[in-house]
SEDODREN-32660 format. One line per 4 residues: number of its first residue (from 1); their letters; for each residue x negated, y, z negated of C-alpha. Coordinates in pm, 1 decimal. Layout:
NUM> a> X/Y/Z; ...;
! end
This chain:
1> xxxx> -26.3/0.2/-46.0; -95.3/318.9/62.5; -198.3/561.3/-221.1; -51.3/855.9/-262.9;
5> xxxx> -415.8/1126.4/-159.7; -404.6/883.1/92.0; -83.0/1005.9/176.9; -154.9/1359.2/86.6;
9> xxxx> -471.8/1369.7/367.6; -259.6/1204.2/636.2; -39.5/1437.5/585.9; -288.5/1711.9/570.3;
13> xxxx> -465.5/1534.6/880.2; -135.2/1512.1/1152.4; -65.8/1960.2/957.5; -397.2/2102.7/1119.3;
17> xxxx> -357.6/1916.5/1394.8; -44.8/2041.9/1459.3; -115.2/2367.6/1357.6; -442.9/2339.4/1620.5;
21> xxxx> -246.7/2289.1/1911.5; 12.7/2533.9/1761.6; -273.1/2800.4/1813.6; -459.3/2613.8/2126.0;
25> xxxx> -80.6/2668.0/2277.1; 14.1/2992.3/2149.3; -392.8/3122.1/2280.3; -321.0/2985.3/2612.1;
29> xxxx> 23.9/3259.5/2615.1; -207.1/3532.5/2475.5; -454.3/3429.4/2754.5; -139.2/3406.5/3082.4;
33> xxxx> -18.4/3814.0/2920.7; -388.6/3907.7/2953.6; -499.9/3862.5/3248.5; -203.7/3786.8/3453.5;
37> xxxx> -71.1/3616.7/3694.2; -364.6/3562.6/3946.9; -483.8/3381.6/3627.9; -294.5/3061.8/3679.8;
41> xxxx> -371.1/2782.1/3912.7; -181.4/2479.4/4017.4; -398.5/2290.8/4208.8; -577.6/2162.9/4017.5;
45> xxxx> -370.6/1922.8/3817.6; 27.5/1981.5/4036.8; 95.8/2189.4/3705.5; 38.4/2549.9/3685.3;
49> xxxx> -212.4/2669.9/3385.4; -476.7/2915.0/3285.8; -741.7/2867.6/3538.3; -1039.9/2846.5/3313.4;
53> xxxx> -858.6/2557.0/3151.5; -821.5/2439.3/3483.1; -989.8/2038.2/3531.5; -1146.3/2191.7/3790.1;
57> xxxx> -1393.4/2396.4/3990.3; -1115.9/2735.9/4161.3; -1076.6/3011.3/4331.4; -744.7/3157.8/4282.8;
61> xxxx> -652.9/3488.2/4596.8; -406.9/3683.6/4600.8; -171.6/3883.0/4771.1; -357.7/4224.9/4601.9;
65> xxxx> -682.2/4098.6/4689.0; -588.5/4021.2/5051.0; -482.1/4391.7/5083.7; -792.8/4483.5/4949.0;
69> xxxx> -1000.1/4255.3/5097.5; -824.2/4445.0/5424.8; -836.0/4096.8/5568.6; -619.9/3997.0/5941.0;
73> xxxx> -673.5/3641.1/5900.1; -732.0/3348.3/5624.3; -1060.7/3331.5/5746.2; -1159.6/3655.8/5661.0;
77> xxxx> -997.5/3581.4/5310.0; -1148.2/3289.9/5295.9; -1506.1/3443.5/5347.1; -1529.4/3523.9/4969.2;
81> xxxx> -1499.2/3180.2/4743.6; -1817.6/3147.6/4602.0; -1975.1/2857.5/4841.4; -1701.0/2854.1/5066.9;
85> xxxx> -1887.9/2986.2/5457.5; -1636.2/3040.8/5699.8; -1878.9/2932.5/6015.7; -1764.5/2973.6/6382.9;
89> xxxx> -1773.5/2693.4/6627.2; -1863.4/2719.0/6966.5; -1524.2/2577.1/7030.2; -1229.1/2864.6/7102.9;
93> xxxx> -1480.4/3012.7/6810.7; -1204.4/2847.0/6552.6; -1348.8/2858.0/6206.9; -1547.9/2552.6/6062.6;
97> xxxx> -1483.0/2620.2/5617.9; -1856.2/2523.3/5545.0; -1842.7/2431.1/5145.0; -2181.6/2399.8/4940.7;
101> xxxx> -2372.9/2284.8/5206.9; -2142.0/2071.1/5373.6; -2125.1/2141.0/5727.5; -1901.7/2002.9/6041.2;
105> xxxx> -1913.9/2054.4/6380.5; -1482.4/1964.6/6372.6; -1400.1/2137.7/6002.3; -1344.1/1803.7/5908.7;
109> xxxx> -1432.8/1794.0/5566.2; -1253.7/2031.3/5437.4; -870.0/1933.4/5365.7; -599.6/2257.4/5466.9;
113> xxxx> -254.4/2239.8/5288.6; 22.8/2515.3/5316.1; 314.3/2519.0/5074.3; 65.7/2137.1/4973.9;
117> xxxx> 152.8/2001.4/5348.1; -216.3/1914.2/5505.4; -219.7/2072.5/5779.6; -480.6/1758.1/5985.1;
121> xxxx> -423.7/1641.1/6291.1; -576.5/1268.0/6285.7; -787.6/1265.3/6663.0; -1070.0/1552.2/6527.0;
125> xxxx> -995.7/1574.4/6146.8; -924.9/1892.8/6189.6; -667.5/2170.0/6250.6; -656.0/2067.8/6627.2;
129> xxxx> -870.6/2235.8/6872.7; -628.9/2575.7/6914.1; -625.6/2574.9/6574.3; -744.5/3009.5/6634.5;
133> xxxx> -665.4/3081.6/6261.6; -411.9/3189.9/6009.0; -234.7/3508.0/5968.2; -185.7/3617.6/5606.9;
137> xxxx> 104.8/3862.7/5626.5; 319.8/3561.4/5484.5; 84.6/3418.1/5166.3; 136.5/3524.4/4866.8;
141> xxxx> -170.7/3327.5/4741.5; -428.4/3091.6/4822.3; -562.9/2857.6/4552.2; -881.7/2604.8/4665.4;
145> xxxx> -1079.2/2369.9/4443.0; -1422.9/2383.4/4513.5; -1517.4/2013.8/4585.4; -1407.7/1667.3/4474.7;
149> xxxx> -979.5/1626.9/4559.8; -949.2/1302.9/4708.5; -784.0/1179.1/4345.1; -466.9/1394.4/4378.6;
153> xxxx> -470.5/1512.5/4744.7; -645.2/1197.0/4894.5; -800.7/1204.6/5293.1; -1037.5/1477.7/5363.9;
157> xxxx> -1044.3/1666.2/5060.3; -1383.4/1600.5/5028.9; -1594.2/1913.9/4962.1; -1310.7/2057.3/4889.3;
161> xxxx> -945.3/2198.6/4914.6; -723.7/2521.6/4998.9; -405.8/2498.6/4953.3; -198.3/2841.0/5125.4;
165> xxxx> 105.7/2938.8/4921.6; 311.6/3130.5/5142.7; 590.2/3428.8/4999.1; 967.3/3279.6/4863.0;
169> xxxx> 1258.2/3517.5/4963.6; 1201.5/3670.5/4540.8; 835.4/3757.2/4598.6; 1019.8/3897.6/4948.2;
173> xxxx> 1254.2/4061.9/4761.7; 1434.1/4274.1/5067.2; 1256.0/4352.3/5373.3; 975.0/4437.8/5472.3;
177> xxxx> 801.9/4532.6/5833.2; 487.4/4656.3/5992.1; 265.1/4750.1/6236.9; -135.7/4725.7/6324.5;
181> xxxx> -363.8/4827.6/6642.1; -735.0/4883.6/6684.3; -979.2/4768.5/6887.0; -1091.2/4469.9/7113.5;
185> xxxx> -721.1/4616.9/7236.1; -546.3/4412.3/6876.6; -228.7/4449.2/6845.9; -5.5/4335.8/6597.8;
189> xxxx> 420.1/4383.3/6472.7; 539.3/4149.4/6175.1; 865.8/4144.6/5955.3; 998.5/3982.1/5672.5;
193> xxxx> 1361.7/3955.0/5469.3; 1415.9/3797.2/5119.5; 1704.4/3753.1/4926.1; 1729.7/3534.2/4606.8;
197> xxxx> 2075.1/3654.1/4532.6; 2422.4/3462.5/4446.8; 2258.4/3098.6/4399.7; 2059.9/3081.5/4815.5;
201> xxxx> 1755.7/3214.8/4819.5; 1701.6/3305.4/5189.9; 1360.3/3411.4/5393.5; 1261.8/3430.5/5660.6;
205> xxxx> 940.4/3603.4/5861.5; 842.6/3649.6/6210.9; 455.3/3797.2/6324.0; 293.5/3840.7/6626.5;
209> xxxx> -74.2/3897.1/6680.3; -259.5/3959.0/7052.9; -643.3/4008.2/7082.5; -855.3/4063.0/7375.1;
213> xxxx> -1163.9/3915.8/7173.8; -1464.3/4082.1/7057.4; -1693.3/4124.3/7307.8; -2002.6/3949.4/7188.2;
217> xxxx> -2237.2/3835.8/7512.6; -2445.7/3562.5/7481.6; -2786.6/3601.9/7729.7; -2820.0/3186.9/7773.5;
221> xxxx> -2600.8/2884.5/7811.7; -2567.7/2482.1/7906.8; -2564.7/2596.2/8262.7; -2823.1/2803.1/8251.8;
225> xxxx> -3105.0/2525.4/8185.7; -2908.0/2297.5/8497.2; -2943.9/2618.3/8662.9; -3387.0/2655.4/8547.6;
229> xxxx> -3361.9/2252.0/8608.0; -3179.1/2222.2/8935.2; -3291.4/2596.5/9128.1; -2920.9/2675.6/9092.9;
233> xxxx> -2769.2/2938.8/9016.8; -2428.3/2945.0/8972.3; -2455.9/3053.2/8568.0; -2255.5/3356.5/8416.4;
237> xxxx> -2494.0/3394.3/8170.3; -2520.1/3692.4/8071.6; -2182.4/3723.4/7968.0; -1933.3/3733.9/7686.3;
241> xxxx> -1768.4/3498.0/7477.7; -1389.2/3429.9/7541.8; -1184.3/3477.1/7231.0; -899.1/3678.9/7330.6;
245> xxxx> -585.8/3532.5/7148.1; -247.8/3531.7/7104.2; -49.1/3408.3/6831.7; 357.7/3387.2/6728.2;
249> xxxx> 415.7/3321.4/6345.8; 780.7/3178.0/6222.8; 944.3/3083.6/5858.2; 1278.4/3003.0/5732.0;
253> xxxx> 1294.0/2868.8/5394.0; 1650.2/2814.1/5199.3; 1743.9/2709.9/4848.7; 1950.8/2664.1/4623.3;
257> xxxx> 1887.6/2448.0/4275.5; 1638.1/2203.5/4267.4; 1668.1/2208.2/4731.6; 1449.2/2321.7/4956.9;
261> xxxx> 1406.7/2358.3/5267.9; 1132.1/2495.9/5481.5; 1057.6/2512.4/5786.6; 755.7/2671.8/5990.6;
265> xxxx> 619.8/2784.5/6437.5; 318.1/2834.9/6495.9; 255.8/2955.3/6890.2; -105.4/2949.5/6990.1;
269> xxxx> -292.3/3055.6/7254.1; -643.6/3141.9/7317.1; -1001.8/3144.5/7521.2; -1220.3/2898.2/7384.4;
273> xxxx> -1494.8/3077.3/7294.3; -1849.1/2973.2/7536.0; -1690.7/2671.5/7652.3; -1616.6/2355.7/7565.1;
277> xxxx> -1952.3/2203.9/7727.7; -2143.5/2537.0/7541.2; -2117.0/2678.2/7968.0; -1994.5/3060.5/7969.1;
281> xxxx> -1640.1/2955.5/8082.0; -1371.6/3301.8/8122.7; -1124.9/3197.3/8250.7; -1039.7/2842.5/7971.3;
285> xxxx> -736.5/2850.0/7822.0; -622.6/2683.3/7452.4; -271.6/2655.8/7404.5; -84.2/2453.0/7091.3;
289> xxxx> 282.3/2425.4/6877.3; 307.8/2321.9/6513.1; 625.4/2242.1/6464.7; 659.8/2199.8/6069.2;
293> xxxx> 1016.0/2090.9/5860.6; 995.9/2001.0/5470.4; 1204.5/1950.6/5233.8; 1178.2/1908.2/4895.7;
297> xxxx> 1425.1/1833.7/4557.3; 1201.5/1926.4/4279.4; 1432.9/1944.0/3952.1; 1371.6/1779.9/3546.8;
301> xxxx> 1571.9/1533.7/3590.0; 1587.4/1384.4/3174.0; 1450.6/1457.8/2865.9; 1020.7/1434.5/2929.2;
305> xxxx> 1043.3/1398.5/3275.7; 954.3/1618.4/3555.9; 1052.0/1478.8/3977.3; 941.9/1608.5/4263.2;
309> xxxx> 1014.6/1483.5/4578.0; 831.2/1605.4/4891.4; 943.5/1484.0/5288.2; 821.1/1630.2/5579.9;
313> xxxx> 730.9/1604.5/5949.9; 480.7/1721.5/6203.0; 489.5/1733.0/6527.1; 203.3/1911.5/6622.8;
317> xxxx> 3.0/1981.1/7051.4; -277.2/2086.9/7173.5; -335.6/2172.0/7576.0; -614.5/2277.1/7711.8;
321> xxxx> -712.5/2388.3/8071.2; -1090.9/2389.6/8093.3; -1413.0/2501.4/8311.7; -1667.2/2270.6/8163.2;
325> xxxx> -1906.4/2378.1/8400.3; -1841.3/2715.9/8651.3; -1838.6/2781.0/9031.8; -2123.5/2635.1/9178.8;
329> xxxx> -2242.3/2433.7/8951.8; -2402.3/2117.0/9201.1; -2552.6/1827.4/9015.8; -2635.8/1595.3/9345.5;
333> xxxx> -3020.1/1673.0/9243.0; -2983.0/1454.4/8955.4; -2713.5/1158.4/9085.7; -2421.8/1339.5/9083.8;
337> xxxx> -2262.0/1628.2/9304.1; -2157.6/1952.1/9406.9; -1885.5/2105.6/9257.1; -1783.0/2442.5/9415.1;
341> xxxx> -1530.1/2560.0/9236.1; -1650.1/2426.4/8895.8; -1595.3/2119.6/8619.8; -1270.0/2110.8/8605.6;
345> xxxx> -1061.3/1944.7/8358.5; -714.0/1911.0/8137.7; -684.0/1683.4/7850.9; -370.9/1735.7/7625.7;
349> xxxx> -344.7/1573.2/7276.6; 35.5/1539.3/7129.1; 18.2/1446.0/6762.9; 394.7/1377.0/6443.6;
353> xxxx> 260.2/1349.0/6115.5; 654.0/1200.0/5906.3; 506.5/1202.5/5452.0; 688.7/1129.7/5238.7;
357> xxxx> 612.1/1151.9/4805.3; 797.7/1079.7/4500.0; 599.7/1228.8/4195.6; 687.6/1333.3/3824.5;
361> xxxx> 556.5/1459.6/3490.6; 670.2/1278.1/3161.1; 579.6/1450.5/2853.6; 693.2/1231.8/2597.0;
365> xxxx> 383.6/1104.2/2459.8; 301.9/1343.2/2195.1; -67.1/1468.3/2330.4; -67.7/1359.3/2661.4;
369> xxxx> 82.8/1557.8/3052.8; 117.5/1188.7/3269.5; 136.6/1245.5/3604.7; 291.2/935.8/3869.5;
373> xxxx> 340.1/960.7/4208.3; 339.6/746.4/4580.2; 393.0/763.0/4944.3; 410.3/724.3/5228.8;
377> xxxx> 240.6/904.4/5507.2; 270.0/798.9/5899.6; 9.3/999.4/6155.2; 107.5/879.5/6572.5;
381> xxxx> -73.3/1004.1/6815.5; 210.9/928.3/7073.3; 110.3/1056.6/7374.4; -258.6/1177.9/7491.6;
385> xxxx> -309.6/1298.5/7868.9; -615.1/1404.7/8141.5; -673.9/1557.8/8429.3; -989.1/1679.9/8582.3;
389> xxxx> -1215.0/1624.9/8910.8; -1478.3/1471.6/8782.2; -1558.9/1101.6/8689.6; -1978.3/1068.2/8483.1;
393> xxxx> -2201.6/807.0/8632.5; -2384.1/634.2/8388.0; -2590.4/913.3/8241.1; -2343.0/1128.7/8212.1;
397> xxxx> -2361.4/1363.4/8455.4; -2060.3/1502.8/8630.5; -1974.8/1321.0/8960.6; -1708.4/1496.8/9224.8;
401> xxxx> -1318.8/1296.8/9296.9; -1235.4/1483.3/9583.7; -1015.9/1619.7/9423.3; -788.9/1726.8/8993.6;
405> xxxx> -672.3/1396.3/8938.0; -446.0/1263.6/8672.8; -685.8/997.7/8505.9; -442.7/923.4/8186.6;
409> xxxx> -409.6/550.6/8273.4; -752.5/450.6/8500.6; -979.4/678.6/8299.2; -866.7/799.4/7905.0;
413> xxxx> -1097.0/982.6/7762.0; -866.3/817.1/7417.5; -592.8/648.2/7429.0; -265.3/660.6/7212.7;
417> xxxx> -342.5/529.0/6854.8; -81.0/516.2/6477.8; -165.4/472.8/6146.6; -46.4/423.3/5817.5;
421> xxxx> -89.5/538.7/5540.0; 35.0/470.4/5160.1; -104.4/583.4/4822.0; -43.6/562.2/4459.9;
425> xxxx> -166.3/811.2/4189.7; -186.0/804.7/3831.4; -366.6/1108.3/3619.8; -364.1/1189.0/3252.7;
429> xxxx> -397.1/1488.3/3019.3; -525.5/1417.1/2717.6; -512.0/1666.2/2419.5; -709.7/1446.6/2212.6;
433> xxxx> -804.7/1754.8/1964.8; -727.9/2124.9/1978.3; -989.9/2236.8/2166.5; -1121.7/1952.9/2420.6;
437> xxxx> -883.7/1822.3/2679.1; -996.4/1500.3/2913.3; -809.1/1523.4/3247.8; -864.1/1106.7/3394.9;
441> xxxx> -738.7/1009.8/3724.1; -761.8/767.4/3991.2; -566.4/694.1/4346.6; -533.1/444.1/4607.6;
445> xxxx> -479.9/477.1/5007.0; -443.9/260.6/5198.9; -501.0/260.6/5589.5; -345.2/12.5/5807.7;
449> xxxx> -648.1/52.7/6050.2; -963.8/42.3/5788.9; -898.1/-68.0/5466.6; -836.8/105.7/5215.6;
453> xxxx> -1014.2/299.0/4887.7; -968.6/418.5/4584.5; -1153.4/730.0/4409.4; -1085.6/834.1/4054.4;
457> xxxx> -1182.7/1177.3/3896.6; -1286.9/1300.5/3516.7; -1259.9/1625.4/3371.4; -1373.0/1742.6/3020.9;
461> xxxx> -1262.8/2103.7/2958.1; -1403.6/2207.9/2558.1; -1262.6/2565.3/2474.3; -1580.6/2607.4/2293.4;
465> xxxx> -1480.2/2921.9/2190.7; -1259.4/3180.7/2213.5; -1347.4/3389.8/2522.8; -1567.4/3050.4/2616.1;
469> xxxx> -1448.8/2795.4/2759.8; -1659.0/2519.3/2888.2; -1610.1/2186.4/3186.3; -1785.2/1885.6/3294.6;
473> xxxx> -1658.1/1709.2/3530.7; -1701.2/1385.1/3819.7; -1506.9/1350.5/4078.5; -1547.3/1088.1/4396.9;
477> xxxx> -1435.1/1185.8/4765.3; -1390.4/1080.9/5113.5; -1245.4/1127.3/5476.9; -1116.0/869.5/5691.7;
481> xxxx> -1245.6/860.6/6034.3; -1076.5/967.0/6272.4; -940.7/892.9/6548.8; -1202.5/1031.0/6800.3;
485> xxxx> -1477.0/775.9/6603.4; -1289.4/490.9/6557.1; -1153.2/545.7/6934.8; -1340.2/710.4/7189.1;
489> xxxx> -1406.5/528.4/7507.0; -1496.5/547.2/7857.1; -1709.4/873.4/7773.5; -2126.4/778.8/7824.0;
493> xxxx> -2174.8/1081.1/7566.6; -1991.1/974.3/7310.9; -1763.1/619.5/7160.1; -1532.0/529.6/6932.6;
497> xxxx> -1641.8/232.5/6717.2; -1302.0/21.1/6543.3; -1513.6/-112.6/6312.5; -1585.6/221.9/6061.4;
501> xxxx> -1555.3/253.7/5724.0; -1489.5/563.1/5474.7; -1762.6/845.7/5429.9; -1755.4/934.7/5022.1;
505> xxxx> -1921.9/1139.4/4775.6; -1892.2/1139.8/4429.5; -1965.8/1517.6/4286.0; -2077.3/1573.0/3925.1;
509> xxxx> -2020.3/1944.7/3791.5; -2103.2/2131.0/3442.6; -1918.8/2477.6/3417.9; -1890.4/2768.6/3172.4;
513> xxxx> -1588.1/3044.8/3247.7; -1666.9/3338.6/2972.3; -1523.2/3595.2/2898.4; -1712.7/3843.2/2631.6;
517> xxxx> -1478.6/4085.7/2718.6; -1131.0/4153.5/2770.8; -1237.5/4401.5/3033.2; -1521.9/4125.3/3194.9;
521> xxxx> -1471.9/3804.5/3300.2; -1763.5/3528.0/3416.9; -1759.1/3183.8/3575.0; -2159.6/2990.8/3599.2;
525> xxxx> -2068.7/2580.1/3822.6; -2391.6/2395.0/3863.6; -2282.6/2102.6/4049.7; -2451.2/1776.9/4277.7;
529> xxxx> -2314.7/1594.5/4491.2; -2475.4/1236.1/4668.8; -2220.0/1179.6/4994.9; -2244.1/779.2/5158.4;
533> xxxx> -2196.9/588.5/5439.8; -2183.0/930.6/5679.2; -2064.2/912.4/5974.7; -2258.1/1060.5/6280.0;
537> xxxx> -2306.1/911.8/6609.7; -2648.1/809.5/6724.8; -2787.9/637.0/7024.6; -2734.7/307.0/7185.6;
541> xxxx> -3037.3/45.5/7244.1; -3173.7/119.7/7634.2; -3076.5/186.1/7899.3; -2735.5/284.0/7758.7;
545> xxxx> -2749.7/712.5/7718.5; -2436.8/680.5/7476.7; -2465.4/767.2/7162.6; -2179.5/541.1/6879.5;
549> xxxx> -1999.0/593.5/6569.1; -2198.8/429.8/6240.1; -2177.2/506.5/5908.0; -2555.3/600.1/5913.1;
553> xxxx> -2576.9/906.5/5702.4; -2707.6/978.3/5316.6; -2737.7/1348.3/5218.4; -2747.7/1471.5/4880.5;
557> xxxx> -2786.4/1890.8/4705.1; -2678.8/2024.6/4408.8; -2612.5/2451.3/4335.7; -2459.9/2699.2/4146.9;
561> xxxx> -2179.4/2955.6/4181.2; -2146.9/3266.9/3973.7; -1903.5/3484.6/3981.8; -1773.8/3850.5/3785.7;
565> xxxx> -1486.1/4082.9/3806.4; -1544.4/4378.9/3549.0; -1297.3/4678.8/3477.5; -1531.7/4907.2/3521.0;
569> xxxx> -1253.8/5154.9/3407.3; -939.9/5260.6/3457.9; -918.9/5301.8/3829.4; -1281.2/5074.5/3884.3;
573> xxxx> -1330.5/4774.4/3987.6; -1609.1/4516.9/4050.8; -1562.3/4225.0/4172.7; -1833.6/3943.9/4276.5;
577> xxxx> -1989.7/3619.3/4384.4; -2355.1/3403.3/4459.5; -2405.6/3060.5/4525.6; -2661.1/2857.4/4640.1;
581> xxxx> -2704.1/2529.9/4750.4; -2957.9/2300.6/4852.1; -2922.6/2022.4/5047.3; -3115.3/1710.7/5211.9;
585> xxxx> -3041.6/1467.6/5518.4; -3187.0/1143.6/5334.6; -3232.7/994.9/5691.2; -3534.1/1255.5/5791.3;
589> xxxx> -3601.2/1422.4/5426.5; -3491.0/1788.9/5568.7; -3243.4/1993.0/5527.5; -2946.3/1898.9/5703.1;
593> xxxx> -2884.8/2235.2/5876.2; -2617.1/2515.8/5966.0; -2543.3/2598.7/5596.3; -2675.0/2869.2/5470.6;
597> xxxx> -2838.5/2836.7/5166.3; -2834.5/3163.2/5012.6; -2427.6/3364.2/4958.1; -2382.7/3681.2/4808.0;
601> xxxx> -2050.3/3883.4/4812.5; -1897.4/4225.2/4651.5; -1627.1/4445.8/4622.7; -1527.2/4785.1/4515.3;
605> xxxx> -1195.8/4800.7/4409.2; -1097.6/5208.1/4348.2; -809.2/5455.6/4252.5; -899.0/5775.3/4320.5;
609> xxxx> -584.4/5889.6/4246.4; -234.1/5697.7/4202.1; -150.0/5706.3/4621.2; -462.8/5611.2/4761.0;
613> xxxx> -727.2/5305.7/4750.1; -1052.6/5266.2/4874.8; -1260.2/4887.6/4891.0; -1551.5/4902.6/5007.7;
617> xxxx> -1713.0/4485.1/5031.2; -2057.3/4373.8/5130.3; -2084.2/4014.2/5247.5; -2528.4/3857.8/5311.5;
621> xxxx> -2596.0/3555.2/5459.7; -2926.5/3410.5/5443.3; -3135.9/3055.8/5448.2; -2976.5/2876.2/5741.9;
625> xxxx> -3171.7/2545.4/5833.6; -3220.9/2395.5/6197.5; -3052.8/2058.4/6277.0; -3422.8/1830.6/6271.8;
629> xxxx> -3525.0/1850.5/6608.8; -3405.3/2188.0/6708.8; -3755.9/2410.3/6763.5; -3599.9/2751.0/6713.2;
633> xxxx> -3661.4/3027.7/6444.8; -3470.3/3020.1/6162.6; -3111.6/3189.7/6280.1; -3166.8/3550.1/6129.9;
637> xxxx> -3007.6/3626.9/5837.6; -2745.1/3903.0/5839.6; -2515.9/4167.0/5602.2; -2162.5/4318.7/5711.2;
641> xxxx> -2016.2/4627.5/5518.4; -1652.1/4673.9/5537.6; -1442.3/4936.9/5434.8; -1093.4/4973.0/5384.5;
645> xxxx> -877.2/5308.0/5282.5; -471.4/5249.3/5156.9; -222.9/5533.0/5136.3; 93.8/5528.0/4959.7;
649> xxxx> 249.4/5839.6/4944.3; 444.8/5931.5/4636.9; 691.1/6132.8/4786.7; 804.9/5797.1/5052.9;
653> xxxx> 830.5/5468.0/4807.4; 772.7/5155.9/5024.3; 531.6/5348.3/5271.5; 202.9/5254.5/5294.9;
657> xxxx> -58.0/5343.0/5560.4; -381.7/5175.4/5603.1; -728.2/5194.8/5799.6; -1023.3/4906.6/5799.1;
661> xxxx> -1348.4/4920.6/5906.1; -1470.9/4517.6/5968.3; -1897.3/4536.4/6011.6; -1917.7/4853.7/5993.2;
665> xxxx> -2280.4/4934.2/6075.6; -2283.3/4749.4/6354.8; -2498.7/4401.8/6245.8; -2584.2/4191.0/6524.8;
669> xxxx> -2466.9/3883.2/6280.5; -2466.1/3546.8/6459.4; -2342.8/3212.8/6379.4; -2555.6/2842.2/6486.9;
673> xxxx> -2492.3/2708.0/6797.1; -2504.6/2349.8/6821.5; -2849.0/2311.7/7029.7; -3125.6/2519.5/7126.5;
677> xxxx> -3043.1/2402.0/7508.2; -2733.9/2458.2/7544.0; -2656.3/2843.3/7353.3; -3026.0/2965.5/7280.9;
681> xxxx> -2952.5/3243.3/7064.1; -2630.8/3094.7/6898.4; -2319.7/3216.6/6867.0; -2248.7/3635.8/6821.3;
685> xxxx> -2016.4/3782.0/6582.8; -1787.1/4119.8/6612.1; -2019.4/4390.5/6585.0; -1826.3/4689.1/6459.2;
689> xxxx> -1444.0/4768.8/6488.7; -1155.0/4901.7/6356.0; -777.6/4904.6/6337.0; -464.9/5072.7/6119.8;
693> xxxx> -182.1/5012.4/5948.0; 136.0/5039.5/5909.3; 391.6/4925.6/5627.5; 742.2/4979.6/5486.4;
697> xx> 930.0/4774.6/5227.6; 1312.2/4882.5/5137.8;
! end
């Protein structure tokens, strides 16, 4: 039998425990009231919580931040995230999200979500070759996990996760409209309507964006090398890159009670950058559309049980009209032939994705918050077509067909394929002491075309003091082989391998979040990662000239990210971050290339008078190595300075005027091209340019 003293001691312990939990909760509520909603994040666990306590290294960007940055496109916003550099692809100047030294030509290492729904296409594992970015006027906030996220989000949450959260009817609360115009014949107009009265949530948004694109000049291209070798003169270099773009975005939302229906449509038409074969193509065009519809049911269905179910349908097309090489190209001396009208191709890919996911939070266990989830995803690349005026000899040299032929059934670059993914995940957030919490999770994914994968996570969060939080994090993530890596065929350059398995990454992090004063927030994150079975195209044995996808790569990296936010005065805020990373390819023992070792970002938010705000910002990108075997000098560092002025006249409430200058010192900034023999002087970024905008809300 338990003695009286023992009962008193146990009662004291329980009372102390309970008081500690109450104190921790009160402290959390105090933090929320002190720092505001921008410090709340949901991407880390699926539940909202203060970012300092979240079991992940995360960044939150609010609508106010987007205005202060002066951003027009999503890529301009993401460039401000520590450790995340937005590079450019030679194909269409599509953004490449490079996180902590992890760079992929097809942008397949970061998972991009819109309201929690993946925008990934199965062909290349990215957002598509006609992605062309995303405007920001309908974005309410962006949450970014820096590091692995597969334990919750599954495929492609490899180097990080980006969740774009659009505005709701309540966020808009009326009618808003705006126009923008500026350099490169850029024009932009948008309108939105939101009403959350009468028990219904109704939201509509539409935006149109067009630009002729910047006039960056490429001095030499892939055709230049052929001209020098063969004595021809077909190259269009020096010449301008082809970055013209037309974008249409529309969204409709209807909600009532626990139900929310959302529909998104995007139409894209744009230039092909420096060209699909890195030979200038001023007439090449990519066209595409995306149609996403999702229906969500979210309700507390019983005591301690919170249920959410989401069904979505994603239909996407990528259509292209391309000149791989310009008119006058002649490959006769290499066993090919002459092309008076150029080497032409029309490769098109169409996909449908259907998803169903059900998840539930259970809080009935003392000090625990359990999350369970399961679902299924069917990815169907249901149609691929190709028309072209060439075939390739065994050495990959174009040979004329005599006309533009449909080779969809006879000599396709890839055939239709599909896969079904079923998954199950479990997560437990356990506050085992007033100042300590442990989050443990695991996710199981089964792929119909290559098998299964298991990815765990652990996060130990210690509220070291009222002003300091310490985190110890571990996570594993995976990237599945894409359809192109599995099934490419009839291509002397790159072939698929149906025996591929997923590439994986293990990441370890030590993070500190400190708030030494009410007006200062700092954070420091240290990380180490190890990649296994990275998918790379390896040369086949002679006499073959092709390369086949193999799980042959290993890479390690380490570094750190430092952030500062300082409210220096009532009218002045300083925001900045610095990131360092060092990566090594274990096969070559060299830097894998392309990613910056150093990134520095700083912004001032100054309000000299109540109606005027001034927002200068600076981005510094440094020490980008070349890939192994590339003998060019290291690509130059660059500093880009932007300035945005916003004016809100007190006499006209709801009206806002802005002027923004980008790269105002006209820095010759460039992103690395893939090979010295193709674009030797790299990919030019826009020079000095400006735009003005007017918006009104009522």
